[in-house]
N, C-alpha and C positions, 0 to 999 in steps of 0.2 A: 621568357620571350613570349609576347602575345602574337596573335594572328597577323596584325598589321606590320609588326616589326619583321616577322618571318617573310611576309609578302615583299616588303621593301628589300630585304637582303637577297631573296631569290631573284627579284626583278633586276637588281644590279648585275647579277651574274648570268642572266638569261636562263634561269632554271625554274620558271613559274610552273612548269608541268608537275613539279613535286607536290603541288597542292591540288592536283586534279581530283583526287578522291576524298578531299578533306571533309566535305559535308556528309559523307557516308560513314565516317568514323565515330566510334564511341568517344566519350569524353577522355577516357584514359589513353586511347589510341591517338587522339588529337594532341594530348600533352606529350606523348612519346615522340611524335613527329616534330613538334615545335622544339623540343629539347634537342633532337638530333640536328635540326636545321641550325640552331644556335651554336652547337658545338662543332659544326663542320666548316673546314677551311675550303671554300670554293675557289680560292685563288689558284690552287693546283690545276684546275681544269683548263686554265688558259695555256698550260704548257703543251696541250695537244697541238696547238698551232705551230709550236717551235720544235716539234719532236726531232726533226732532222738535224737541227743545229745544237741540240741540248748536250751538255757535258762532253765537249770534244776532248779526246785523249791527248796527253802530252807526249814527250819523247820517252819511249820505253827502252830500258836497259836492264841487264842482269843484276841481281842482288846476291851478295854472299850468303850462303846457307851454312848453318852449323850441322854438318852431316854426322852420321852415326859413329864413325871412329873418333871424332873430336869429342862427342858427348861421352862415349865410353871411357875415354882417357881421364875425364874429370867427373865421372858419375858420382863417386862418393862425396866429393866436395860440393857439387851442385845439390845433391839430395839433402845434405845436411843443412845447407843454407835454406832450402825450401821447407824442410821440416821445422826449422827454427821460426820461420815466418808464419807457418800454419799454427804452430803451438802458441805463438804470440797473438793469434787472432787477427792477423793482418791479411788473410786470404779468404775471399768469398767466391761463390760459384753462381753463375746465372744461366739457368736453363731456358732456352728459347723454345717455347712449346705452344705458340699461338695457332698452329695449323691443325687441319683436320686430315683424317685418313682417306680422303676422297680417292686418291690414285690407288689405294689398297682395297677399294671397294667397300669402305666403311664410312658411315656418317658420324662417327665418334671422333674425339680428339686423337691425333696420331699416336700419342704416347700410351693410350690404353689398348692399342692393338696387341693381340696375343700371338707371339711367334713360337710358342711352345708346341712340342710334338707329343710328348708323353705326359706333360703336366702344363699348368699355366705358367707362362713366362712373358710378361708384358714389357713393352719397350721402356716405359717408365721404371719398371723393376730393374731391368738390366743397368740403366744409368745410375740408379740409387746404389745398386750392388757395387758398381765400379767406384763410386764415391766412398762407399763404406770401406773399401780396401785401404784407401788413404787415411780415413778416420782411424782405422785400427792401427795402421803403420805409425801415425803421428800421436795416437792416443789423445786426440782432440777433435771436437766437433767443428765442422766447417759450415758457416752460414750459407744456406742455399736459397736463392731467390728464383722463383718459377714464374716466367712470363706467360700469361694466357692471352686470350682475346675475347671479345664479347660473344664470339661464336662458341667458345668452349670453356669459359671460366668456371661456371657452376659445376659442370660435369667433371672437370679436372680436379677441382677442390674436393668434391664428394668422393671421387675415386681414390685419392690419396688417403682421405679419412677412412674410407671403407677398408682399404688395404693396410691400415695402420702405418702408413708412410714406408712400408716395406722394411721396417726396422730402424728407420732413421728417426732421430730425435725431433719431434714436431716443433719443439721450441726454437729450432734453428731453421725452420722452413717458413718462408714468406711468399705469398702469392701477390702478383700485381698484373694489371691488364695493359696490353699493348694498345697504343693509339690506332685508330682506324682512319682510313682515307677513302673518299668517295670513289666509286668505280663508274666509268663513263663510256658512252659509245664513241665511235671514231670522230664524231664532230664535237665532242666535249660536253654532251648532255648527260647528266647523271642518270643512271638506271634506277628504277624502283624495284626493290626486292619484294615488297609487299605494299599494300595500299597505304600503310602507315609507316613505311620504312624505306629509306634510300639504300641502294646496294653499296656496301662498303667492303673493304678488305684490310687486313693488317698492313701497316705502313712500312713493311720491309725489315730486314735484320739490322738496319742501322739506327732504328729509333728506340732501341731498348733502354738506353740509359736515360733519355729524356722522359720515357714512360716511368722509369723508376723514380725520377724526380717529381713528376706530376702526382704520383701515388704516395709520396712521402716516404718511400722505401729508401731512397738515397740518404735521407736524413737519419733514418734508423741505422743504416749501414755505417754512416759516419760516426754515430755515437758508439757503435760497437767496435770502432777502431780499425775497420777494414781499409786497407791501402791498395790492395790488388783484387781485381775481379777476373775470374776465368769464365768467359762467356762461351757457350757451346750449344750446338743444335740438337734437337730432340732425336734425329733419325739415325745417328751413328751409335749402334749398340755395343761397340767394342772400345770406344774412346776412354782414355784415362782422364779423369777430371781432378783439378787441383793437384796434378802430378808433381810431387816434390822436386824431382830432377829438372823438369821444365820450369817450374817456378824459380828454382835456384839459379838456373842458367840465365834466365831473363834478368834477375836481380844482379847477378855477378857481372854480367856484361853491360850493366847500366843501360839496358834497352827500355825504351818507352812502352813497347808492346812486344810480346812474344807471339809467334804464330806457328802452330804445329803444321807440318807439311809432310807429304809422302811422295815417294818417287812415282812419277806418272807411268801408266802402263803403255801409253802411246802419246806422241806429240799432240794429237787432236783429242785426247781424252776430255770429257766434259767436266773439267774442274778448273777453277781459276788458278793461275800461276803467280807466285810471288815475283815481284820485279821492283825496279826503281822507275818512277815516272817523274820526269823533270827533276831528277836527283833526290826525290823523297820516296820513302817506301810506299808501295801500292800493290794492287792485284790486277793482272790483266785477265779478264774473263775469257772463257773458252771461245765465245762468239766473237771476241775481238782479236783472237789469235790468228794473225795472217800467216800465209805460207812462209813468208820471209822470217817471221819470228820463230816459227816451228823449226825452220832449218838452221837458225843461228846457233853458233857454237862458242864456247868459252875458249880462253887461251890454251887450255889443256885438251881441247877437242871434245868436251862433253856438251850435250844439249844445254843451251843457255837458260831455257825455261822449263827445266825438268821436274821441278817440285811444285806439286799442287796443294792448295790449302784444303783443310777439312772442316772449316768453321769451328775452330777451337783456338781461342785467343786469350792472352793474359794482358789486361790493360791496367795501367796505373790510374787510380781513382782521380788524383789531382789533375791529370791530363783530360780525363773524361769530362770533368766539370768545365774545363776551358773549351773543349770541343763543342759541347751543346750550346754554349753561349753564341757560337757562330751558327749560321744556318747551313746545314748540310745540303748538298744538291739533291734534287729529286730525280728519280729515274722512271721512265714510262715503260711499262711491261704489258705486252699483248696477252690477254687471257680470255678464257671462257667464263662469262659472267651471267649467272641466272638473273632473269628479269621478268617484269610483267609486260605482256604485249598490249596492243591498242585496246583489246577487249578486256583487259585487266586479268588475263589468265597467266599463271606462272609458266615460264619456259626455261628448260635446261638446254643450252646450246651444245651442239656436238663439236663445233669449231670455235676458235677465238672470235669474239664479237665486240671487243672493246679494250679499254686500257685500265690498268691499275697503276697506282703511283707509290713508289717505294723509296725509302732511304736505305743505303747499303753500307755494310760494315767496312767495305773497302775504302769508302770516303773518310771514315773515322781514322783508319790507319794512315791514309794519305795526309792527314792533318799533322801527323807526328814526324819528328826528325829522325827517329831511329826505330828499327824493327829487327828482332831476332827470328828469322825463319829457322825452325827447330825440327829436324827430321825425326820421324818415328817410323817404326817397322810397320809397313802397310798391313800385313796379314794379322798383326796383333792389335792394331788400333783403328782400322778403317773398315767398317762394315755398315755402310749407309743403306737405309731402307727407303727407297724412293718409289719403287714399283712393286707390283705383286709378284711378277716373274721376270726372269732374264737378268740383265745387268743391274747392279745396285738394287737388289730386290730382297723380298722376304726370303726367297730361296737361297740367294748367295750369302746373305747374312747368317742364315741357319748353318750353312756349311762352314763358314769362318768361325762361328761360335763353337761348333763341334771340334774344329781343329785346335781351338784354344782351351779345350777341356771343359766347356760350359755345357751342363746337362740341360737338354731341352725336352 
């Protein structure tokens, strides 16, 4: 893209301020900015005007959950089905690791954060060790696809190489980058992160498969014969990945997607709850959980929305291909966005100052006709690290690791 083409595109979307410092830039910086303008979808910025009417929720109803006793009753059967699928090379894992450790006080990728007390124990290390448990159980390597972002890709790849993949077979690890979306002020004007770069953010946890396709990773996966993908978040250091019993239960029940869930600690806990929305599987986020929904009971008197998701899902690949052919809805999220002020000086805001645009995995699930919410033991599989201290923190995760016999 040349300067005139960039100018015309920006003028169309009312974003000409992006070129404010163009004449000050080096030739390389000019090229970087023009490339970013070419690759950016400015259409999303128009959603700021429709924020209040965007993505209305449908009718929310309870969904049946496969609870622990039902899983235990068929544990051996499900585990065997899952192991057979893993040994046949039909199961892959996707690690969503595009974020940074900002809330932990780190400028590095979240996965390189060290939670060890007497030795080094990195978040990435814990996840790989969990996956290795299944590799040893199945006596078969599981393809692992690691999604990074433009903010942490090189650091993440170098870290894995430096640590020799924590004992994982590097031939089975593939890195790809998440798509980015522009970040804007409240009026829909994109922020500048630097004089040669617009402010962007990863496009949410629903864009991962589209990013796999854009990077050619989906084709590689298809050639490897992978039929199921277990997608999981970077921050839960206890989760079981490619868990044979979970895989087997999803396959045995002919479910389009499996979703690991835990019993909530309170009706208003900040986790999304599995539900039906207009008769199709979905997730009602904690901020959409009304007092009426919190109080609702099932026929046997239990809370109707008692099971929260932990961002650990098993998708059928053939369904994912169909999902990305449709355009998933975009969600507007209020965030703190670093930017250049009028004087061209970098500012790190203390309070939210604009919007980021994200696709969410809940919309992928809502495209499907069936879902198996699969309960796991909370203390054994749910130790999220979102904060440095307090709830869902480094501290709480350390305690749960110790309870599970993991040496830190």
